[in-house]
A tleap script that builds the chain and sets N, CA, C and O, in Angstrom:
source leaprc.protein.ff14SB
mol = sequence {
  NMET GLU ASP ILE LYS LYS ALA ILE MET ASP
  PHE ALA GLU LYS SER LYS LYS SER LYS PHE
  TYR PHE LYS ASP MET GLU LYS ALA VAL ARG
  LYS THR LEU PRO ASP VAL LYS ALA ARG MET
  VAL LYS LYS ALA ALA THR ALA LEU ILE THR
  GLU GLU LYS LEU ILE TYR PHE SER THR GLY
  SER SER THR MET TYR GLY MET LYS GLY LYS
  GLY GLN THR GLU ASP CALA
}
set mol.1.N position { 85.029 96.806 76.007 }
set mol.1.CA position { 86.414 97.109 76.759 }
set mol.1.C position { 87.001 98.256 76.654 }
set mol.1.O position { 87.523 98.709 77.672 }
set mol.2.N position { 87.063 98.946 75.526 }
set mol.2.CA position { 87.640 100.176 75.473 }
set mol.2.C position { 86.878 101.357 76.120 }
set mol.2.O position { 87.358 102.374 76.619 }
set mol.3.N position { 85.692 101.023 76.009 }
set mol.3.CA position { 84.806 102.268 76.782 }
set mol.3.C position { 85.305 101.770 78.339 }
set mol.3.O position { 85.722 102.684 79.050 }
set mol.4.N position { 85.299 100.801 78.752 }
set mol.4.CA position { 85.712 100.516 80.210 }
set mol.4.C position { 87.067 101.408 80.390 }
set mol.4.O position { 87.275 102.416 81.066 }
set mol.5.N position { 87.750 100.789 79.687 }
set mol.5.CA position { 89.364 101.690 79.987 }
set mol.5.C position { 89.348 102.904 79.746 }
set mol.5.O position { 90.139 103.616 80.365 }
set mol.6.N position { 88.558 103.418 78.899 }
set mol.6.CA position { 88.402 105.034 79.199 }
set mol.6.C position { 87.690 105.824 79.903 }
set mol.6.O position { 87.727 107.050 80.010 }
set mol.7.N position { 86.737 104.694 80.597 }
set mol.7.CA position { 86.035 105.551 81.792 }
set mol.7.C position { 87.268 105.591 82.957 }
set mol.7.O position { 87.590 106.586 83.606 }
set mol.8.N position { 87.820 104.353 83.038 }
set mol.8.CA position { 88.773 103.964 84.098 }
set mol.8.C position { 89.825 105.335 83.972 }
set mol.8.O position { 90.060 106.033 84.958 }
set mol.9.N position { 90.315 105.564 82.856 }
set mol.9.CA position { 91.455 106.690 82.542 }
set mol.9.C position { 91.428 107.966 83.079 }
set mol.9.O position { 92.214 108.767 83.583 }
set mol.10.N position { 89.964 107.860 82.728 }
set mol.10.CA position { 89.235 109.748 82.917 }
set mol.10.C position { 89.011 109.670 84.512 }
set mol.10.O position { 89.214 110.713 85.134 }
set mol.11.N position { 88.667 108.686 85.127 }
set mol.11.CA position { 88.507 108.558 86.583 }
set mol.11.C position { 89.973 108.834 87.296 }
set mol.11.O position { 90.081 109.537 88.300 }
set mol.12.N position { 90.959 108.261 86.717 }
set mol.12.CA position { 92.559 108.209 87.586 }
set mol.12.C position { 92.893 109.583 87.292 }
set mol.12.O position { 93.321 110.203 88.266 }
set mol.13.N position { 92.785 110.414 85.880 }
set mol.13.CA position { 93.155 111.640 85.526 }
set mol.13.C position { 92.409 112.738 86.241 }
set mol.13.O position { 93.017 113.802 86.360 }
set mol.14.N position { 91.090 112.648 86.779 }
set mol.14.CA position { 90.660 113.498 87.397 }
set mol.14.C position { 90.374 113.572 88.760 }
set mol.14.O position { 89.784 114.447 89.393 }
set mol.15.N position { 91.124 112.020 89.287 }
set mol.15.CA position { 90.675 111.633 90.972 }
set mol.15.C position { 92.053 112.584 91.406 }
set mol.15.O position { 93.114 112.710 90.796 }
set mol.16.N position { 91.554 113.265 92.842 }
set mol.16.CA position { 92.319 114.195 93.504 }
set mol.16.C position { 93.503 113.063 94.019 }
set mol.16.O position { 94.705 113.320 94.101 }
set mol.17.N position { 93.074 112.184 94.236 }
set mol.17.CA position { 94.301 111.137 94.944 }
set mol.17.C position { 94.701 110.497 94.035 }
set mol.17.O position { 94.053 110.061 93.083 }
set mol.18.N position { 96.116 110.363 94.322 }
set mol.18.CA position { 97.300 109.520 93.226 }
set mol.18.C position { 96.971 108.046 93.049 }
set mol.18.O position { 97.185 107.381 92.036 }
set mol.19.N position { 96.292 107.539 94.447 }
set mol.19.CA position { 96.201 106.257 94.707 }
set mol.19.C position { 94.504 105.665 94.948 }
set mol.19.O position { 93.757 106.411 95.582 }
set mol.20.N position { 94.138 104.785 94.605 }
set mol.20.CA position { 92.505 104.557 94.527 }
set mol.20.C position { 92.115 103.123 94.606 }
set mol.20.O position { 92.744 102.318 93.919 }
set mol.21.N position { 90.954 102.638 95.521 }
set mol.21.CA position { 90.760 101.432 95.503 }
set mol.21.C position { 90.036 100.920 94.299 }
set mol.21.O position { 89.566 101.696 93.468 }
set mol.22.N position { 89.925 99.389 94.181 }
set mol.22.CA position { 88.971 98.992 93.097 }
set mol.22.C position { 87.701 99.647 92.993 }
set mol.22.O position { 87.175 100.111 91.981 }
set mol.23.N position { 87.113 99.615 94.631 }
set mol.23.CA position { 85.528 99.770 94.457 }
set mol.23.C position { 85.168 101.189 94.114 }
set mol.23.O position { 84.003 101.504 93.872 }
set mol.24.N position { 86.445 102.285 94.086 }
set mol.24.CA position { 86.378 103.419 94.036 }
set mol.24.C position { 85.997 103.470 92.574 }
set mol.24.O position { 84.987 103.849 91.982 }
set mol.25.N position { 87.311 102.887 92.144 }
set mol.25.CA position { 86.986 102.875 90.384 }
set mol.25.C position { 86.157 102.068 89.647 }
set mol.25.O position { 86.196 102.144 88.419 }
set mol.26.N position { 85.406 101.301 90.203 }
set mol.26.CA position { 84.245 100.551 89.789 }
set mol.26.C position { 82.935 101.391 89.943 }
set mol.26.O position { 82.007 101.237 89.149 }
set mol.27.N position { 82.882 102.183 90.860 }
set mol.27.CA position { 81.775 103.162 91.187 }
set mol.27.C position { 81.611 104.070 89.892 }
set mol.27.O position { 80.630 104.132 89.151 }
set mol.28.N position { 82.994 104.863 89.792 }
set mol.28.CA position { 83.342 105.844 88.931 }
set mol.28.C position { 82.589 104.998 87.426 }
set mol.28.O position { 81.571 105.311 86.809 }
set mol.29.N position { 83.449 103.980 87.218 }
set mol.29.CA position { 83.043 103.536 85.620 }
set mol.29.C position { 81.308 103.297 85.766 }
set mol.29.O position { 80.629 103.809 84.876 }
set mol.30.N position { 80.746 102.699 86.631 }
set mol.30.CA position { 79.405 102.610 86.754 }
set mol.30.C position { 78.498 103.802 86.817 }
set mol.30.O position { 77.283 103.617 86.753 }
set mol.31.N position { 78.966 104.945 86.930 }
set mol.31.CA position { 78.670 106.058 86.656 }
set mol.31.C position { 78.245 106.774 85.068 }
set mol.31.O position { 77.414 107.646 84.816 }
set mol.32.N position { 79.082 106.094 84.245 }
set mol.32.CA position { 79.077 106.278 83.082 }
set mol.32.C position { 78.687 105.115 82.030 }
set mol.32.O position { 78.334 105.224 80.855 }
set mol.33.N position { 78.846 104.081 82.751 }
set mol.33.CA position { 78.315 102.860 81.975 }
set mol.33.C position { 77.744 101.954 83.410 }
set mol.33.O position { 78.579 101.636 84.256 }
set mol.34.N position { 76.626 101.668 83.552 }
set mol.34.CA position { 75.682 101.332 84.557 }
set mol.34.C position { 75.758 100.083 84.269 }
set mol.34.O position { 75.750 99.366 85.269 }
set mol.35.N position { 75.831 99.544 83.277 }
set mol.35.CA position { 75.255 97.619 83.434 }
set mol.35.C position { 76.718 97.233 83.150 }
set mol.35.O position { 76.754 96.188 82.500 }
set mol.36.N position { 77.742 97.653 83.381 }
set mol.36.CA position { 79.098 96.711 83.793 }
set mol.36.C position { 79.373 96.295 84.539 }
set mol.36.O position { 79.312 96.957 85.576 }
set mol.37.N position { 79.880 94.913 84.612 }
set mol.37.CA position { 79.922 94.051 85.887 }
set mol.37.C position { 81.325 94.200 86.598 }
set mol.37.O position { 82.255 94.417 85.821 }
set mol.38.N position { 81.561 94.141 87.614 }
set mol.38.CA position { 82.866 94.161 88.312 }
set mol.38.C position { 83.967 93.291 87.701 }
set mol.38.O position { 85.171 93.537 87.773 }
set mol.39.N position { 83.461 92.349 87.153 }
set mol.39.CA position { 84.625 91.200 86.381 }
set mol.39.C position { 85.334 91.940 85.142 }
set mol.39.O position { 86.472 91.742 84.717 }
set mol.40.N position { 84.407 92.806 84.693 }
set mol.40.CA position { 84.989 93.559 83.328 }
set mol.40.C position { 85.646 94.694 83.735 }
set mol.40.O position { 86.571 95.101 83.031 }
set mol.41.N position { 85.306 95.362 84.869 }
set mol.41.CA position { 86.271 96.332 85.322 }
set mol.41.C position { 87.717 96.097 85.531 }
set mol.41.O position { 88.664 96.758 85.103 }
set mol.42.N position { 87.711 94.759 86.459 }
set mol.42.CA position { 88.787 94.376 86.755 }
set mol.42.C position { 89.766 93.834 85.535 }
set mol.42.O position { 90.992 93.920 85.469 }
set mol.43.N position { 88.776 93.208 84.522 }
set mol.43.CA position { 89.891 92.841 83.350 }
set mol.43.C position { 90.223 93.915 82.572 }
set mol.43.O position { 91.068 93.684 81.707 }
set mol.44.N position { 89.643 95.404 82.666 }
set mol.44.CA position { 89.973 96.299 82.151 }
set mol.44.C position { 91.189 97.085 82.581 }
set mol.44.O position { 91.966 97.648 81.810 }
set mol.45.N position { 91.281 97.055 84.182 }
set mol.45.CA position { 92.140 97.677 84.802 }
set mol.45.C position { 93.371 96.753 84.741 }
set mol.45.O position { 94.432 97.362 84.871 }
set mol.46.N position { 93.461 95.549 84.590 }
set mol.46.CA position { 94.570 94.446 84.120 }
set mol.46.C position { 94.986 94.806 83.189 }
set mol.46.O position { 96.210 94.905 83.271 }
set mol.47.N position { 94.385 95.232 81.757 }
set mol.47.CA position { 95.120 95.223 80.656 }
set mol.47.C position { 95.591 96.667 80.679 }
set mol.47.O position { 96.448 96.900 79.827 }
set mol.48.N position { 95.177 97.873 81.581 }
set mol.48.CA position { 95.814 99.250 81.718 }
set mol.48.C position { 97.159 98.966 82.512 }
set mol.48.O position { 98.145 99.703 82.494 }
set mol.49.N position { 97.032 97.753 83.224 }
set mol.49.CA position { 98.199 97.693 83.936 }
set mol.49.C position { 99.296 96.989 82.947 }
set mol.49.O position { 100.439 97.448 82.933 }
set mol.50.N position { 99.009 96.064 82.260 }
set mol.50.CA position { 100.102 95.423 81.325 }
set mol.50.C position { 100.243 96.689 80.135 }
set mol.50.O position { 101.278 96.731 79.471 }
set mol.51.N position { 99.408 97.470 79.959 }
set mol.51.CA position { 99.682 98.624 78.803 }
set mol.51.C position { 100.352 99.670 79.532 }
set mol.51.O position { 100.503 100.734 78.932 }
set mol.52.N position { 100.860 99.557 80.923 }
set mol.52.CA position { 101.662 100.167 81.525 }
set mol.52.C position { 101.198 101.699 81.771 }
set mol.52.O position { 101.890 102.650 82.134 }
set mol.53.N position { 99.922 101.653 81.487 }
set mol.53.CA position { 98.696 103.446 82.209 }
set mol.53.C position { 98.875 103.482 83.362 }
set mol.53.O position { 99.462 104.415 83.910 }
set mol.54.N position { 98.195 102.017 84.245 }
set mol.54.CA position { 98.159 102.076 85.599 }
set mol.54.C position { 99.056 101.148 86.286 }
set mol.54.O position { 99.666 100.309 85.623 }
set mol.55.N position { 99.186 101.220 87.509 }
set mol.55.CA position { 100.282 100.495 88.394 }
set mol.55.C position { 99.289 100.115 89.596 }
set mol.55.O position { 98.205 100.629 89.875 }
set mol.56.N position { 100.075 98.910 90.318 }
set mol.56.CA position { 99.565 98.589 91.284 }
set mol.56.C position { 100.367 98.975 92.435 }
set mol.56.O position { 101.576 99.183 92.324 }
set mol.57.N position { 99.632 99.098 93.725 }
set mol.57.CA position { 100.489 99.640 94.689 }
set mol.57.C position { 99.956 98.984 95.733 }
set mol.57.O position { 98.735 99.121 95.807 }
set mol.58.N position { 100.508 98.239 96.663 }
set mol.58.CA position { 100.297 97.070 97.810 }
set mol.58.C position { 101.202 97.896 98.836 }
set mol.58.O position { 102.356 98.318 98.754 }
set mol.59.N position { 99.926 97.981 100.145 }
set mol.59.CA position { 100.071 98.298 101.565 }
set mol.59.C position { 100.224 97.236 102.173 }
set mol.59.O position { 100.132 97.333 103.396 }
set mol.60.N position { 100.396 96.390 101.820 }
set mol.60.CA position { 100.648 94.820 102.423 }
set mol.60.C position { 99.196 94.428 103.040 }
set mol.60.O position { 99.191 93.286 103.499 }
set mol.61.N position { 98.196 94.995 103.129 }
set mol.61.CA position { 96.996 94.856 103.290 }
set mol.61.C position { 96.070 94.560 102.723 }
set mol.61.O position { 95.284 93.618 102.825 }
set mol.62.N position { 96.181 95.761 101.809 }
set mol.62.CA position { 95.318 95.959 100.487 }
set mol.62.C position { 96.007 96.470 99.411 }
set mol.62.O position { 97.023 97.147 99.571 }
set mol.63.N position { 95.508 96.188 98.233 }
set mol.63.CA position { 96.066 96.614 96.843 }
set mol.63.C position { 95.364 97.870 96.442 }
set mol.63.O position { 94.141 97.942 96.562 }
set mol.64.N position { 96.078 98.877 95.965 }
set mol.64.CA position { 95.415 100.122 95.528 }
set mol.64.C position { 95.996 100.252 93.872 }
set mol.64.O position { 96.996 99.646 93.489 }
set mol.65.N position { 95.350 100.959 93.182 }
set mol.65.CA position { 95.868 101.333 91.685 }
set mol.65.C position { 96.206 102.867 91.698 }
set mol.65.O position { 95.757 103.766 92.409 }
set mol.66.N position { 96.944 102.881 90.898 }
set mol.66.CA position { 97.507 104.618 90.824 }
set mol.66.C position { 97.795 104.443 89.161 }
set mol.66.O position { 98.008 103.497 88.402 }
set mol.67.N position { 97.701 105.622 89.068 }
set mol.67.CA position { 97.997 106.208 87.504 }
set mol.67.C position { 99.580 106.397 87.296 }
set mol.67.O position { 100.150 107.262 87.962 }
set mol.68.N position { 100.226 105.688 86.480 }
set mol.68.CA position { 101.659 105.582 86.396 }
set mol.68.C position { 102.221 107.108 86.126 }
set mol.68.O position { 101.936 107.672 85.070 }
set mol.69.N position { 102.956 107.691 87.036 }
set mol.69.CA position { 103.502 108.982 86.971 }
set mol.69.C position { 102.776 109.864 87.616 }
set mol.69.O position { 103.306 110.973 87.680 }
set mol.70.N position { 101.816 109.769 88.084 }
set mol.70.CA position { 100.879 110.632 89.035 }
set mol.70.C position { 101.002 110.363 90.312 }
set mol.70.O position { 100.610 109.284 90.754 }
set mol.71.N position { 101.704 111.534 91.290 }
set mol.71.CA position { 101.595 111.496 92.599 }
set mol.71.C position { 102.800 110.217 92.682 }
set mol.71.O position { 103.283 109.586 91.742 }
set mol.72.N position { 103.077 110.094 94.127 }
set mol.72.CA position { 103.958 109.338 94.423 }
set mol.72.C position { 103.646 107.468 94.454 }
set mol.72.O position { 103.545 106.683 95.397 }
set mol.73.N position { 103.585 107.328 93.322 }
set mol.73.CA position { 102.996 105.855 93.222 }
set mol.73.C position { 104.220 104.968 92.984 }
set mol.73.O position { 104.081 103.766 93.207 }
set mol.74.N position { 105.440 105.435 92.543 }
set mol.74.CA position { 106.422 104.492 91.808 }
set mol.74.C position { 107.706 104.718 93.168 }
set mol.74.O position { 107.750 105.622 94.003 }
set mol.75.N position { 108.712 103.465 92.974 }
set mol.75.CA position { 109.807 103.672 94.105 }
set mol.75.C position { 110.716 104.829 93.384 }
set mol.75.O position { 110.565 105.012 92.176 }
set mol.76.N position { 111.479 105.460 93.982 }
set mol.76.CA position { 112.624 106.292 93.278 }
set mol.76.C position { 113.724 105.386 92.862 }
set mol.76.O position { 114.716 105.840 92.293 }
savepdb mol mol.pdb
quit
């Protein structure tokens, strides 16, 4: 689980965008950890949200993830 969390955070830090979809995050994790299942990526992302390292961003029709404090991901 820690390896997956690290891969997610690496992707979030290196991403040019402040918000990203789950599928983009999953692809990035699979580049470094090819055998990881989508469910494990989802669990790791949820754990990072609980740890307040990532946040949810909802557009109403879809949910995106964002790195806390990066870009305009939080309400003023």
